[in-house]
C-alpha positions in Angstrom: -5.2 -14.8 4.1 -9.0 -14.2 3.0 -8.6 -10.6 4.7 -6.0 -9.4 1.5 -7.2 -8.1 -1.6 -5.1 -9.1 -4.7 -3.9 -5.9 -5.5 -1.7 -7.1 -8.3 -2.8 -4.3 -10.7 -1.5 -1.4 -8.5 2.1 -2.3 -8.3 4.7 -1.9 -10.5 6.0 1.1 -12.9 2.4 2.8 -13.0 1.3 6.2 -12.3 0.5 7.6 -8.7 -3.1 8.3 -10.1 -3.7 4.6 -10.9 -2.6 3.4 -7.8 -5.0 6.2 -5.6 -7.8 5.7 -8.2 -8.0 2.0 -7.2 -7.8 2.6 -3.6 -10.6 5.1 -3.8 -12.9 2.3 -5.3 -11.6 -0.3 -2.7 -14.1 0.8 0.2 -11.6 1.3 2.4 -11.8 1.9 6.3 -8.4 3.4 6.9 -5.8 4.4 4.9 -1.7 5.3 4.8 -0.4 7.0 1.8 3.3 7.3 1.8 5.2 8.6 -1.6 7.7 11.0 -2.7 7.1 14.3 -4.2 8.8 15.7 -7.5 11.6 17.5 -5.2 12.3 14.4 -3.4 10.5 14.7 0.0 8.8 11.9 1.6 4.9 12.4 1.9 3.0 10.5 4.4 -0.7 10.7 5.1 -2.9 9.0 7.2 -6.7 8.7 8.2 -5.8 7.4 11.7 -4.4 10.0 14.1 -2.9 6.6 16.2 0.8 6.1 15.6 0.1 2.8 16.7 -2.2 2.2 13.9 0.0 3.7 11.6 2.9 1.4 12.6 0.5 -1.7 12.4 -0.3 -0.5 8.7 3.6 0.0 8.0 4.5 -3.7 9.3 1.6 -5.4 7.9 2.6 -3.8 4.4 6.4 -4.6 4.8 5.2 -8.4 5.5 3.2 -8.2 2.4 5.6 -7.1 0.3 8.4 -9.5 1.6 5.7 -12.5 1.1 5.1 -11.6 -2.4 9.0 -11.1 -3.2 9.4 -14.8 -2.5 6.5 -16.2 -3.9 7.5 -18.9 -6.5 6.0 -18.3 -9.8 4.2 -21.5 -11.6 4.8 -21.8 -15.2 
């Protein structure tokens, strides 16, 4: 997949600020931001007003996450 950017430095136990800073410097065309507030509320925001686009991004993120979870690490 040549249209997927390696974001391995923005996954893991890191601060939301680091993830958002990396996103800001990635020349993104559209974004969907999902998170949890300090009081436990789910936060969702998107740069698109099209629900189908948001769902596409969520589905793509699910697939990328699942693919990454089952990648064999070479030693």
